[in-house]
TORDOSE-916709 format. One record per residue (C-alpha): residue number from 1; x, y, z. Coordinates in steps of 0.02 Angstrom, whole numbers, plus 50000, padded with zeros to 5 digits. Layout:
N
NUM	X	Y	Z
...
END
This chain:
343
1	53937	56040	53851
2	53793	56061	53731
3	53659	55941	53674
4	53618	56059	53530
5	53793	56048	53456
6	53871	55890	53528
7	54059	55871	53529
8	54128	55694	53513
9	54310	55657	53553
10	54380	55520	53440
11	54532	55415	53485
12	54612	55432	53313
13	54758	55317	53353
14	54657	55167	53414
15	54603	55023	53302
16	54674	54916	53163
17	54647	55049	53030
18	54701	55201	53130
19	54720	55342	53098
20	54658	55342	52918
21	54489	55259	52950
22	54458	55363	53106
23	54488	55526	53012
24	54387	55474	52859
25	54242	55416	52967
26	54245	55577	53067
27	54239	55684	52910
28	54091	55585	52844
29	53999	55606	53010
30	54029	55793	53003
31	53963	55795	52826
32	53805	55702	52877
33	53768	55801	53036
34	53787	55989	53022
35	53773	56023	53209
36	53909	55898	53254
37	54084	55940	53317
38	54227	55816	53322
39	54391	55821	53419
40	54520	55705	53341
41	54645	55647	53472
42	54813	55587	53412
43	54981	55635	53342
44	54947	55797	53251
45	55090	55768	53128
46	54997	55613	53066
47	54823	55687	53074
48	54853	55852	52986
49	54884	55780	52811
50	54729	55670	52828
51	54611	55816	52863
52	54686	55929	52731
53	54548	55888	52606
54	54406	55918	52729
55	54359	56088	52659
56	54229	56181	52761
57	54210	56032	52878
58	54372	56075	52968
59	54285	56224	53049
60	54197	56097	53160
61	54350	55988	53181
62	54483	56008	53316
63	54648	55916	53329
64	54707	55872	53504
65	54887	55819	53528
66	54923	55652	53613
67	55042	55508	53603
68	55002	55343	53517
69	54879	55205	53560
70	54898	55084	53705
71	54959	54915	53637
72	54828	54778	53633
73	54929	54662	53746
74	54956	54791	53883
75	54876	54777	54054
76	54732	54904	54046
77	54744	54996	54212
78	54934	54993	54219
79	54947	55057	54041
80	54827	55201	54071
81	54920	55253	54228
82	55091	55242	54146
83	55037	55323	53983
84	54928	55472	54032
85	54959	55551	53862
86	54898	55401	53763
87	54762	55442	53638
88	54623	55350	53731
89	54670	55429	53899
90	54667	55603	53824
91	54501	55570	53735
92	54418	55514	53896
93	54494	55660	53990
94	54411	55781	53869
95	54242	55712	53926
96	54290	55733	54108
97	54343	55913	54081
98	54184	55957	53986
99	54271	55996	53822
100	54186	55844	53743
101	54011	55775	53773
102	54059	55596	53727
103	54209	55497	53666
104	54238	55348	53553
105	54383	55227	53540
106	54411	55074	53430
107	54572	55035	53521
108	54608	54929	53675
109	54434	54906	53751
110	54504	54863	53922
111	54608	55021	53921
112	54456	55124	53869
113	54359	55056	54017
114	54507	55081	54134
115	54526	55262	54077
116	54341	55293	54105
117	54347	55220	54280
118	54505	55313	54329
119	54459	55482	54255
120	54268	55488	54254
121	54230	55362	54392
122	54069	55267	54417
123	53899	55345	54439
124	53851	55357	54623
125	53775	55192	54677
126	53837	55093	54527
127	53935	54939	54580
128	54019	54896	54413
129	54010	54966	54236
130	53952	54858	54091
131	53969	54858	53902
132	53809	54860	53801
133	53803	54807	53619
134	53658	54803	53498
135	53624	54641	53404
136	53510	54639	53250
137	53341	54561	53284
138	53172	54542	53202
139	53112	54697	53297
140	53262	54802	53245
141	53390	54773	53381
142	53421	54693	53551
143	53539	54771	53678
144	53652	54642	53762
145	53721	54694	53933
146	53857	54647	53983
147	53959	54607	53828
148	54124	54578	53916
149	54167	54706	54049
150	54131	54599	54204
151	54165	54413	54180
152	54121	54371	54360
153	53965	54454	54429
154	53855	54465	54582
155	53665	54460	54567
156	53647	54644	54615
157	53765	54694	54475
158	53654	54607	54348
159	53504	54699	54421
160	53593	54865	54391
161	53638	54810	54215
162	53452	54788	54186
163	53418	54965	54249
164	53555	55046	54146
165	53517	54944	53991
166	53332	54983	53999
167	53369	55169	54009
168	53490	55159	53862
169	53360	55068	53757
170	53231	55199	53802
171	53338	55352	53771
172	53459	55301	53634
173	53360	55167	53542
174	53189	55249	53556
175	53099	55104	53643
176	52964	55183	53751
177	52949	55040	53876
178	53093	54918	53847
179	53062	54734	53876
180	53201	54658	53981
181	53254	54476	53989
182	53386	54382	54089
183	53492	54261	53985
184	53474	54083	54048
185	53467	53905	53984
186	53277	53905	53983
187	53127	54016	54013
188	53076	53924	54172
189	53125	54015	54331
190	53183	53849	54403
191	53324	53842	54274
192	53486	53937	54271
193	53634	53934	54390
194	53636	54013	54562
195	53685	54183	54491
196	53541	54185	54367
197	53412	54130	54496
198	53469	54260	54623
199	53474	54397	54490
200	53299	54350	54432
201	53232	54374	54609
202	53308	54548	54617
203	53262	54609	54443
204	53083	54554	54473
205	53070	54685	54610
206	53126	54831	54501
207	53014	54953	54410
208	53055	54879	54240
209	52959	54787	54105
210	53043	54625	54151
211	52987	54469	54057
212	53094	54347	54155
213	53226	54224	54097
214	53254	54207	53909
215	53353	54086	53802
216	53495	54119	53681
217	53377	54121	53533
218	53294	54275	53606
219	53451	54378	53574
220	53388	54395	53395
221	53205	54343	53404
222	53137	54516	53447
223	53051	54452	53604
224	53146	54573	53715
225	53237	54738	53692
226	53369	54711	53826
227	53456	54548	53874
228	53555	54545	54036
229	53701	54426	54064
230	53868	54421	54154
231	54013	54477	54047
232	54083	54302	54018
233	53921	54230	53950
234	53877	54392	53861
235	54043	54402	53770
236	54034	54219	53716
237	53857	54249	53652
238	53911	54406	53560
239	54061	54324	53474
240	53953	54175	53428
241	53821	54288	53350
242	53955	54382	53252
243	54031	54219	53191
244	53864	54149	53137
245	53820	54309	53043
246	53987	54307	52951
247	53967	54121	52912
248	53793	54149	52840
249	53854	54288	52726
250	54004	54186	52670
251	53892	54036	52631
252	53773	54146	52533
253	53916	54217	52429
254	53982	54042	52396
255	53813	53974	52345
256	53773	54126	52239
257	53924	54093	52128
258	53912	53904	52121
259	53817	53894	51955
260	53741	53999	51817
261	53567	53974	51891
262	53629	54027	52063
263	53712	54183	51991
264	53550	54229	51902
265	53450	54202	52061
266	53575	54304	52162
267	53559	54446	52037
268	53369	54448	52058
269	53386	54441	52247
270	53525	54570	52256
271	53421	54709	52339
272	53359	54587	52472
273	53533	54517	52500
274	53602	54691	52525
275	53469	54729	52655
276	53510	54564	52742
277	53695	54607	52744
278	53656	54775	52822
279	53551	54694	52958
280	53690	54571	53001
281	53834	54696	52988
282	53906	54750	53156
283	53978	54902	53068
284	53803	54975	53055
285	53797	54989	53245
286	53971	55061	53258
287	53995	55071	53446
288	53948	54995	53612
289	53912	55109	53760
290	54001	55090	53926
291	53859	55095	54051
292	53879	55156	54229
293	54016	55290	54220
294	54002	55479	54239
295	54003	55520	54056
296	53969	55448	53884
297	54104	55328	53826
298	54084	55218	53673
299	54190	55068	53624
300	54212	55011	53444
301	54270	54852	53361
302	54457	54846	53331
303	54421	54812	53147
304	54316	54970	53129
305	54327	55045	52956
306	54276	55222	52907
307	54094	55172	52890
308	54090	55095	53064
309	54176	55249	53135
310	54044	55362	53058
311	53906	55255	53135
312	53993	55259	53304
313	54010	55447	53307
314	53828	55470	53258
315	53773	55348	53395
316	53875	55446	53522
317	53802	55612	53463
318	53625	55543	53473
319	53657	55486	53652
320	53714	55662	53697
321	53558	55740	53622
322	53446	55618	53717
323	53515	55672	53886
324	53571	55495	53921
325	53706	55536	54048
326	53581	55621	54163
327	53451	55485	54133
328	53570	55348	54189
329	53594	55434	54355
330	53407	55443	54386
331	53386	55261	54331
332	53495	55194	54472
333	53417	55313	54599
334	53244	55235	54586
335	53182	55147	54744
336	53252	54971	54739
337	53282	54833	54864
338	53430	54871	54975
339	53528	54720	54917
340	53525	54785	54736
341	53615	54946	54777
342	53798	54963	54732
343	53927	54896	54854
END
């Protein structure tokens, strides 16, 4: 494994637009980053024609044979156990064997997490893994942890999410001293359910820049760099934010074409509208890290197109270069109250 020339394994069979979008996005990533290596995992008979036009890029591209993707309706753990040659299982296994430094899948997110737990296992001391996703904010981006991995949580798990999320924001997002908040229904410490209040008491004792409970508006306000929540609340918040962003862009397009004056105004505002679309576009982020496992695993949206795949691969490569895997281990080894440690 090398941080100087990171190798990213890509589940080429996972996602709505697989394998075409996964191959095209991989080739673009290789074109943009000359030190990058990509291992495309999938059915070689389907991948070979798609990489034929890659030219010199194929010298940094490896094809790894596997079977197809795990169906979206399959039970994650059962499917991974019964289909060890599925593309996502093979991609994760490449990280475990050291042939890849990180992996990315836009397929069955539950299966990706199950493969990571079965093949890489959790970091020592980590109770449960979590999914982190970056939402656009006025300060650039806010990391939401957990975005859906653990729908029922204990307070000590949320405290570890804060540790892991803070380290990811520092290493991968370049925030020197990340500001951490705990998602609640108000900023007052007296608010929140029993889980939030207990988690607040634990996170307050950690060596983090913890600002206390925050409200839903702070997911995008720029007040904090990391927002901690259980996976149920976090996933609802994420899907709501995605829906609102898409609704705003749809309303802008509708209004922009409603009259001649609107079309003229839209033309004048076109550069600004394009920048706004980029800020609200989940495809610019590309992938969400799985925090708390022994290796770098990134999960993409099932609708990922080639552009989103390129972003995801570059995010994974940047995480490798930052030494994130090693940093996560040290993050959960810091002196913390006994009740916060993994069970």
